[in-house]
N, C-alpha and C positions, 0 to 999 in steps of 0.2 A: 505492500500498500502505497510507504514510505515515496520508493520509486516512481508512482503514478504522482503521485502529491509534486513533488521535485519539477516531474517532466511538464505538468499541467501548469506550475507556477511560472516553470521557463519561457513557456509560450506566452503566456500571457507578460512578462517581464520584456518579452520581445512585440506587444502588440500586436499577436496573432489572436485567434478565438479556439473554444476549445474544440475539442474532438469531440467524436461521437453522441452520447443522451445527455455529457455536464454540460450540458447550455441549456436545457430543458427542464430543469430542478426549478422549484419555486415552493420555498421555507412558510414566508409569510404574504398571503394573496392578498387582494385587494377584500375580499368575501373573509379572511383572517381578522386583516385592518378593524370591516364594521363591525364582526364580534367585539372584539376588545372593545372598539368604540360604547357600542351598545351596553356592556353588562356596565361601564362607565355612564349611563345615561345620559350619553352624547347621541345625537342623531344623524347617522352618517349620509353624506351627500353624493355619495359615486357610488351607483350602480354596484353590485360584487360581480355583475358578469360583463364591468367593461372592457374593452377592447378598445387598443388606440385604430384611429383610421386618418391617416394622412391627408390633410387638406378638408377633415371634419371637425373631429377633437381633439387632433395634434397637429402642433405646427412644427416642424422640420426648416430651420435657418442657416445658408450657407454664409460665411463673409471671408473673403482672403484679405490678407496683408502682404505685399509686394514693395519689397525695398531693393531699392537699387546698388549699385556701388556708389553713388553719392551721398546714400543715406538718406533720400527721398524716398518716398511711397505713394506708391498708385492710388491714385482719387478716381471717382467720377462725380460730375456737376449731375443733380436729380433733374428729369422730366415730368416726374409725376408731380400734378398739381397742386398739392398738398404742400408741397416741400421745394417748387421748380426752385436751379439757383441756386441753391444749397449744394454741399459737398457731403462724401459720403463715400465709406468701402465700399468696392465691388461685392455685391450683397445681395439675396434675394431666399425666397423659399423653393424649399427642394418640389419637383415634381412625381407622380408615379412613375413608377421602374427606373427613376434615377439612382444612383448610389451616390452617395457623398458628397467624394471623389468629381464626379459626373457630373453635379448638379456645379460645384466648385468652379468647372472647368468653361461651362457654359455661362454660369451671369459674368465672370470676368471676359467672356469675349462679347458675350452681348453686351456690356454696358462701360468696357476700355477698349474695346475690339485689337486686344493684344491674345493672345494664345498661350497659359500656364502651364508649369509640370507640377504639381501639389507637392510637396516634401512632406511635410508633416502636420499632423494637430499640434496645435497653439494651446487652445481654451476650449475649453466647452461649457456654456451657459445654459442656465434654464430659470424659467418664472414660473413657478408651480411646475407640477408636472404635464403640462400641457403645452410647454415653448421652450424648444432647445436650438440653439444656436453653435453649430461647429466652426469654428474660427481656425482657419487652416493658413500658411505661408507655403510658400512655392519661388518660382524661376520663369520668369517671360521666355519664349521659347519660339517666337512668333509673331506674325499681323502685325497691325500699323494702327498707333495711338490713337485716337478716335477724337476728330477735329469737331469742331460747330459745325460744317460743313457736312457731316456725316450725322446728324443730331438727328434720332428718332425717339419711340416712347421709352426705349431703356433708360437713357440717357440725351446729357445734352452736349458734352465733351467729357474727355479723360486727360489728366496731366497728372506729371511727378512733381509731388509738392517737397519741398524741403521745411520749410515753417508755416508750421498749419493756423500762425497768425496771421497770415495772408487770406486765407478762406474763412469762411463763413458754415463752420458744420450743421449738418444735420439733426445732429444731438454729440454730445460730449460722451456717450458711452461708448464709442469705439476707439478715443486717447489712449485706455489702459492695453488694450490692444494693438495698437500701435510701436506702444513700447517695448511690450513684450515681441513682436518680433523685431526690432532694432536690435534688444537683447537676445535672441536665438542669434541672430547675424552675427552679432562679436562673440558669441560665447561658443562658436560655430570651431574656432581655430585654436581654444583655450578647454573643449572638450569636458565642460563643467555643464552640458544641457541634455538633456533624456537622447537617448535615441531618437531617429525618425520613426512615424510614427503614424500612419495612416490606418484609417477604419477595416475592420477585419469582416470580410464579406459572409459573416454566419448570420442566417435569418431568424427572427427574435418575434412570437406572436404579440408579445406583451411589452412592456418600457419594463425594463431590470436592474436590479441594483446588485451585483455580482460584491459582496466583502472579500478581503484578503485582511484580516485581521490577523494583526500577530503581538506576540508576545516575549518577553525573555524570562526563562527560568530561572528562579534564584538559586536553586541546589546547583544546577548543571553548568548556569550561565549561557543555554542555548536556545537560541528562535524557537519559536514553536507557530502554527498557523492552525487558523481553528477552522473545523469542519463543521458541517454538519451531517446527523443520523440516521434524519428523515430520509427513506426510501435507502440507494446505495449511500457510500461518503461524496461527501461531495460540499466546494465553496459554499458557504450561504449565503441565497437569493431570497430578494423582497419583489413585488412588484411597487412600482412609483404610483404612489398616489397624485393622481392629475389632480383632484383640490387642492392638494401638503404643498410644500417645499422639500425636494431632497433632503436637505436637512433633520425636517420635520420624519420625513419616512425613517430616512435612516437613525435617527432617535428612537422613535416606534418597534426599529428592526432592534435596535440594541438592547433596550428595557426588554424586550420578548425574551432574548437570550440570554440576559446577565441581570435581569430583574430592576427595580425599579432607581435601585441606588446604582448603577453600573459605573463600574470606575471611571475613573478621567481616562480618556483617550484623544486621538487627535485623525481627522481623517486628512490625509497626507495629499492626495491628486489621484489622478486618474491613471491604471495599468495601460487600457487599452479600453475600445469602444468597437463596439458586435451590431454592421445594423447591414442589410440586403434587400433591397427592393421588393424580392418575393412575398416579403409580409411586412408588415407597416408597424412593428414594434422596432426597440434596441435593447440594447445591452451594456452598461457603462462599470465598470471595475474598479471601484476603488479599497485603495490602499490605507487602512487605517490602525492605527496602532496605539498598546496599552503604555501607558505609563509606568504602572502600579504590575511588581511580578505576577507571574503565572499562581504563584501558592496564595495570590492575597483578591483573585479574581474568581468570585462563584459561578456556576452557571447552572441555570434554572432550563435553560431550551434541551432541546436534545442535540447536545451537541460534544466535541472534542477535542483537546489539544491534540497536534502531530507535531511532534521533533523533524525540520528539516535537515538537507543536509547543511554541511558545511560549506560548500559551494552554493548554493541557493539564500544561505544566512548570510553571505557576503555581497549577496547581492542587492536582497533587501534593506539589509543595514546602511548599506551606501545610498541607498535610494532615500531612506528614511532621515539620513543626515547631513543631503547634498540638495544647496535650492536647485527649483528648476527640473530636477530628476525624474517627476512627473509630469503628467497633462491636465493642465490647470483645471479643477472642477470653480467655476462662479455662481454662487447660487444666487439670484438676480432676486433684491425682495420687491 
């Protein structure tokens, strides 16, 4: 079992999806979450059989931050009536049948005239459990920069911008993303960034949160990872509740496994994202670290701690202690 756990962790650390049936388990469904809420006298607002439908009850947005050798960012000027003339990153909603990467390539081409090669996820943003923005960065590999003469309903023009103060932004929510892409560009030469990770093409019918919960055992000083014992052993998985923030879903799931007095823990970032256009769901794999030693953290759910190999421990500890070693999960309030 230990070898299988190490193999699965290696795949997740490398940004790949899990193989076989591992991606299908769910330990804390919306039906389970509703039962807990009802037992506390709270009336749930999400139907127990909720299923994400792209363009219906769930929205997936892509955005791409491209920085050139002069440290300028590729920006487009909005054509939409509500924000015409203002500037923004090339971004837009995913369409049925598209992967995250395909949607990114399409949006950049439509709005800037340039062809891009996406390299890695930078940030995943969520607002509630119904809106997700996948932010990527990459390189320009062709095309011609859109001029005002080529204006259409997608955009009025595109430009490389060095100083954001010179333009009027549609929204300041992209400033953090641009800063992140500039840091990524600078850090590539120093090796202080996570490896390039693109979404894995694993289909999910539901929107899921997979937890890689790690803890040190005081008596052996060895790192352990949490496994669920429901059905076959697997990493704990829960449905993301569309009526709650992802942080709220995480909190409820941790309480389910560790009790209301769950010890101090820290969500560190995403190891991977899994999504495939054959289904409308996605899965975010979140690394969570306990501050307390294993001996002081009681389990109340059907879970068990599994020691990992020295190689896996070294990789995970590096991710815990190194900045930018995981894909940022930004939960929008």
